Structures are given as C-alpha cells and as structure tokens.
GUVEXDREN-853053 format. One line per field, with one value per atom (N, C-alpha, C, O, CB): atom name; residue number from 1; x negated, y negated, z negated. Coordinates in Angstrom, 2 decimals. Glycine has a CB too. Example, Ala and Ser with C-alpha at 12.3 -4.5 7.8 and 13.67 -1.06 7.14 Angstrom:
% residues 2
kedren: c(N,CA,C,O,CB,N,CA,C,O,CB)
gumar: c(1,1,1,1,1,2,2,2,2,2)
x: c(-13.19,-12.30,-13.20,-14.24,-11.31,-12.85,-13.67,-12.90,-13.41,-14.08)
y: c(5.69,4.50,3.30,3.32,4.47,2.25,1.06,-0.03,-1.14,0.60)
z: c(-7.80,-7.80,-7.80,-8.46,-9.05,-7.08,-7.14,-7.87,-8.04,-5.72)
This chain:
% residues 66
kedren: c(N,CA,C,O,CB,N,CA,C,O,CB,N,CA,C,O,CB,N,CA,C,O,CB,N,CA,C,O,CB,N,CA,C,O,CB,N,CA,C,O,CB,N,CA,C,O,CB,N,CA,C,O,CB,N,CA,C,O,CB,N,CA,C,O,CB,N,CA,C,O,CB,N,CA,C,O,CB,N,CA,C,O,CB,N,CA,C,O,CB,N,CA,C,O,CB,N,CA,C,O,CB,N,CA,C,O,CB,N,CA,C,O,CB,N,CA,C,O,CB,N,CA,C,O,CB,N,CA,C,O,CB,N,CA,C,O,CB,N,CA,C,O,CB,N,CA,C,O,CB,N,CA,C,O,CB,N,CA,C,O,CB,N,CA,C,O,CB,N,CA,C,O,CB,N,CA,C,O,CB,N,CA,C,O,CB,N,CA,C,O,CB,N,CA,C,O,CB,N,CA,C,O,CB,N,CA,C,O,CB,N,CA,C,O,CB,N,CA,C,O,CB,N,CA,C,O,CB,N,CA,C,O,CB,N,CA,C,O,CB,N,CA,C,O,CB,N,CA,C,O,CB,N,CA,C,O,CB,N,CA,C,O,CB,N,CA,C,O,CB,N,CA,C,O,CB,N,CA,C,O,CB,N,CA,C,O,CB,N,CA,C,O,CB,N,CA,C,O,CB,N,CA,C,O,CB,N,CA,C,O,CB,N,CA,C,O,CB,N,CA,C,O,CB,N,CA,C,O,CB,N,CA,C,O,CB,N,CA,C,O,CB,N,CA,C,O,CB,N,CA,C,O,CB,N,CA,C,O,CB,N,CA,C,O,CB,N,CA,C,O,CB,N,CA,C,O,CB,N,CA,C,O,CB,N,CA,C,O,CB,N,CA,C,O,CB)
gumar: c(1,1,1,1,1,2,2,2,2,2,3,3,3,3,3,4,4,4,4,4,5,5,5,5,5,6,6,6,6,6,7,7,7,7,7,8,8,8,8,8,9,9,9,9,9,10,10,10,10,10,11,11,11,11,11,12,12,12,12,12,13,13,13,13,13,14,14,14,14,14,15,15,15,15,15,16,16,16,16,16,17,17,17,17,17,18,18,18,18,18,19,19,19,19,19,20,20,20,20,20,21,21,21,21,21,22,22,22,22,22,23,23,23,23,23,24,24,24,24,24,25,25,25,25,25,26,26,26,26,26,27,27,27,27,27,28,28,28,28,28,29,29,29,29,29,30,30,30,30,30,31,31,31,31,31,32,32,32,32,32,33,33,33,33,33,34,34,34,34,34,35,35,35,35,35,36,36,36,36,36,37,37,37,37,37,38,38,38,38,38,39,39,39,39,39,40,40,40,40,40,41,41,41,41,41,42,42,42,42,42,43,43,43,43,43,44,44,44,44,44,45,45,45,45,45,46,46,46,46,46,47,47,47,47,47,48,48,48,48,48,49,49,49,49,49,50,50,50,50,50,51,51,51,51,51,52,52,52,52,52,53,53,53,53,53,54,54,54,54,54,55,55,55,55,55,56,56,56,56,56,57,57,57,57,57,58,58,58,58,58,59,59,59,59,59,60,60,60,60,60,61,61,61,61,61,62,62,62,62,62,63,63,63,63,63,64,64,64,64,64,65,65,65,65,65,66,66,66,66,66)
x: c(-12.94,-13.82,-13.31,-13.26,-15.44,-12.87,-12.17,-10.62,-10.08,-12.22,-10.16,-8.56,-9.06,-8.13,-6.97,-9.77,-10.52,-10.34,-9.43,-12.19,-11.22,-12.31,-10.27,-9.90,-14.75,-9.77,-8.89,-7.62,-7.23,-8.22,-7.27,-6.66,-7.61,-6.90,-6.08,-8.61,-9.47,-9.13,-8.52,-10.66,-9.38,-8.73,-7.56,-7.20,-9.20,-6.65,-5.60,-5.20,-4.24,-4.72,-5.66,-5.95,-6.48,-6.02,-6.95,-7.22,-7.88,-7.49,-7.42,-8.68,-6.85,-5.52,-4.63,-4.29,-5.25,-4.23,-2.43,-3.28,-2.84,-1.41,-4.53,-5.03,-5.32,-5.19,-6.99,-5.69,-6.04,-4.89,-4.86,-7.12,-3.65,-2.11,-1.83,-1.65,-0.44,-1.84,-1.28,-2.51,-2.17,-0.81,-3.30,-4.37,-4.18,-4.41,-5.60,-3.54,-3.85,-2.21,-2.05,-3.94,-1.31,-0.02,0.39,1.26,0.29,-0.76,-0.58,-1.41,-1.38,-1.75,-1.94,-2.87,-2.20,-2.65,-3.95,-0.81,0.00,-0.32,-0.30,2.07,-0.66,-0.17,1.54,2.42,-0.96,1.49,2.66,3.22,4.07,2.33,2.81,3.36,3.58,4.36,2.54,2.58,3.07,4.72,5.60,1.80,4.91,6.05,7.07,7.84,6.10,6.86,8.06,8.46,9.66,8.03,7.27,8.00,8.41,9.29,7.38,8.53,8.81,9.94,10.89,7.95,10.04,11.83,12.29,13.11,12.28,11.89,13.03,13.18,14.27,13.13,12.47,12.70,13.76,14.81,11.69,13.46,14.15,15.71,16.63,13.47,15.93,17.17,17.91,19.09,17.11,17.34,17.60,18.36,19.26,15.97,17.44,17.96,18.84,19.56,17.40,19.21,21.17,21.60,21.80,22.22,21.72,22.57,22.92,24.11,22.25,22.21,22.52,23.84,24.95,21.05,22.88,23.52,25.44,26.52,22.51,24.87,25.94,26.76,27.16,25.85,27.03,27.70,28.54,27.95,29.22,29.26,30.85,30.01,30.10,32.50,29.35,28.67,27.83,27.83,27.37,27.01,25.75,26.45,26.08,24.15,27.64,28.73,29.46,29.95,29.49,29.84,30.17,29.21,29.64,31.20,27.70,26.73,26.38,26.03,25.78,26.47,26.35,27.26,26.90,26.38,28.61,29.81,29.65,29.81,31.95,29.33,29.59,28.32,28.56,29.99,26.84,26.08,26.30,26.38,25.18,26.42,27.21,27.95,27.28,28.19,29.10,30.08,29.62,29.70,31.19,28.89,27.88,27.05,27.55,26.40,26.11,25.68,26.29,25.92,25.15,27.23,28.40,28.49,27.88,29.97,29.55,29.80,29.35,30.05,29.95,27.81,26.69,26.21,26.04,25.35,25.96,25.06,25.99,25.54,24.79,27.65,28.44,27.83,26.94,30.08,28.18,27.74,28.36,28.03,26.54,29.81,30.79,29.87,30.27,32.17)
y: c(-21.81,-21.55,-19.95,-19.58,-21.78,-18.86,-17.87,-17.92,-17.23,-16.63,-18.97,-19.06,-19.76,-19.77,-20.03,-20.24,-20.78,-19.44,-19.20,-21.37,-18.68,-17.80,-16.31,-15.47,-16.86,-16.80,-15.65,-16.70,-16.05,-14.72,-17.47,-17.79,-17.87,-17.93,-18.97,-17.86,-17.52,-16.56,-16.63,-17.36,-15.56,-14.16,-13.82,-12.99,-13.04,-14.25,-14.02,-14.87,-14.53,-14.14,-15.49,-16.38,-15.74,-15.34,-17.32,-15.81,-14.71,-13.83,-13.85,-14.07,-11.97,-11.99,-11.46,-10.37,-12.80,-12.90,-13.41,-13.42,-12.84,-15.77,-14.20,-14.85,-13.21,-13.03,-16.18,-12.12,-11.33,-10.57,-9.97,-10.64,-10.46,-9.52,-10.12,-9.50,-9.87,-11.83,-12.15,-11.82,-11.17,-13.70,-12.27,-11.70,-10.69,-10.42,-11.49,-9.65,-7.93,-8.22,-8.02,-5.97,-8.62,-9.09,-9.52,-9.15,-10.00,-10.64,-11.36,-10.12,-9.61,-13.46,-9.95,-8.42,-7.05,-6.35,-7.51,-6.92,-5.50,-5.68,-6.73,-5.44,-4.13,-4.05,-3.79,-3.21,-3.13,-4.48,-4.50,-2.90,-2.75,-4.91,-2.00,-0.50,0.07,0.97,0.42,-0.70,-0.71,-1.30,-0.53,-2.30,-2.61,-3.32,-2.24,-1.47,-5.15,-2.37,-1.04,-0.16,0.12,-0.35,0.70,1.69,1.34,2.20,2.80,0.95,-0.24,-0.57,-0.16,-1.63,-1.63,-1.83,-0.56,-0.41,-2.36,0.80,1.33,2.21,2.78,1.88,2.58,2.83,2.32,2.90,2.25,1.02,-0.24,0.01,-0.23,-1.71,0.66,0.00,1.10,0.86,-0.30,2.77,4.02,4.28,4.99,4.86,3.35,3.09,2.58,2.96,2.60,1.25,0.16,1.70,2.47,-1.82,2.11,2.96,3.71,4.01,3.54,4.27,5.71,5.35,5.87,6.58,3.62,3.00,2.49,2.72,2.02,1.58,1.26,1.35,0.35,0.55,2.67,4.22,2.53,1.87,6.36,2.24,1.98,0.16,-0.30,1.28,-0.06,-1.63,-1.72,-2.53,-2.03,-0.18,-0.32,0.35,0.13,0.54,1.31,1.72,1.28,1.71,2.53,-0.08,-1.58,-2.40,-3.15,-2.64,-2.85,-3.15,-2.41,-2.96,-3.19,-1.32,-0.16,-0.36,-0.73,1.42,-0.32,-0.03,-2.39,-3.17,1.00,-2.39,-4.03,-4.64,-5.51,-5.54,-4.13,-4.19,-3.67,-4.35,-3.86,-2.38,-1.37,-2.41,-3.12,0.12,-2.87,-3.08,-4.22,-4.27,-3.29,-5.54,-6.91,-5.96,-6.22,-8.05,-5.08,-4.42,-3.53,-3.44,-3.80,-3.08,-2.41,-3.40,-3.26,-2.23,-4.76,-5.64,-6.88,-7.68,-5.68,-6.81,-7.91,-7.17,-7.79,-8.12,-5.46,-4.50,-4.08,-3.50,-3.10,-4.70,-3.37,-3.44,-4.27,-3.54,-2.52,-3.22,-3.07,-2.49,-2.92,-4.05,-5.08,-6.23,-7.32,-5.39)
z: c(-1.69,-0.71,-0.30,0.87,-1.28,-1.72,-0.72,-0.09,0.78,-1.40,-0.86,0.31,1.35,2.16,-0.27,1.72,2.89,3.60,4.40,2.64,3.26,4.21,4.39,5.21,2.65,3.27,3.59,4.60,5.57,1.84,4.54,5.34,6.98,7.98,4.70,7.12,8.23,8.75,9.81,8.03,8.25,8.92,8.81,9.64,8.53,7.92,8.56,9.96,10.65,7.59,10.14,11.20,12.59,13.67,10.67,12.19,13.39,13.99,15.21,13.15,12.64,12.64,13.31,13.78,12.71,13.22,14.10,15.66,16.65,13.49,15.62,17.27,17.96,19.17,17.24,17.07,17.96,18.24,19.32,17.62,17.25,17.72,19.16,20.21,16.52,18.88,19.71,21.56,22.55,19.05,21.42,22.57,23.06,24.24,22.27,21.90,22.60,23.45,24.66,20.94,22.66,23.37,24.76,25.55,22.81,24.77,26.71,27.44,28.56,27.22,26.55,27.56,28.27,29.17,26.41,27.43,27.62,29.32,29.96,26.98,29.88,30.95,31.20,30.56,31.42,32.35,33.09,32.77,31.89,34.79,33.36,33.08,31.81,31.50,33.61,30.97,29.11,29.48,29.87,27.68,29.31,28.83,29.66,29.09,29.24,31.36,31.58,31.08,31.03,32.29,30.43,29.79,28.58,28.62,29.69,27.76,26.46,26.67,26.01,26.35,27.93,28.38,28.25,27.35,30.09,29.15,29.42,28.37,28.46,30.67,27.31,25.61,25.15,24.90,24.67,25.02,24.51,24.91,24.12,25.26,26.60,27.42,26.98,26.76,29.20,26.72,26.69,24.78,24.32,27.19,24.23,22.87,22.65,21.73,22.18,23.59,23.14,23.51,22.57,24.72,24.73,25.20,24.38,24.45,26.11,23.39,22.97,21.96,21.90,22.11,20.73,20.07,20.49,19.95,19.96,21.97,22.56,23.79,24.39,22.44,24.17,25.29,25.82,26.67,24.21,25.52,25.99,27.39,28.53,23.68,26.08,26.41,27.92,28.84,25.05,27.59,28.57,29.81,30.96,28.02,29.45,31.02,31.57,32.62,31.15,30.79,31.87,32.09,32.97,31.36,31.69,32.54,33.77,34.82,31.87,33.61,35.06,35.69,36.80,34.94,35.56,36.50,36.97,37.91,35.14,35.83,36.88,37.72,38.55,35.72,37.49,38.52,39.66,40.69,38.26,39.63,40.82,41.18,41.93,40.38,41.01,41.64,42.61,43.83,40.77,41.25,42.22,43.25,44.34,41.00,43.42,44.42,45.91,47.08,43.73,45.22,46.12,47.26,48.32,45.31,46.87,47.16,48.04,48.66,46.44,47.89,48.13,49.47,50.52,46.75,49.30,49.78,51.33,52.32,48.48,51.09,52.44,53.48,53.62,53.10,54.49,55.78,57.01,58.05,56.06,56.49,57.04,57.13,57.55,56.10)
C-alpha cells in the first residue's frame, strides 16, 4: 500500500512539473533561449561566429535592393 502511494505521489509530481513547463510564458522561453545561446557562444566562439556570418550572408543575399 505504501509503495502505491509513493508511486502516485511521484507520478503527480512529474505531472505538475510537465504542466508547469507547458505553461511557461513565451517571454520567459525567449530569455532562456538567449541565455542558452550566449552560453553556447562563450563555449564555442568559432562556431557561433560562422553561424552569424552564414545567416548574415543569406539575409544580405536575399534582401538586396536590386
């Protein structure tokens, strides 16, 4: 009986966490993403620089005025 109650509690705790993750506000998700990208850029500056160069190249190519 005790093991069943413990299993139900842990299941409820997991459901609570997953519902909190689904209710995360878009602004908070954006801040988390920016924090992750900054951390990634600090750890891998060459890769981050190449991504920025590539994105800038494609945007410049597609947005040219002629």
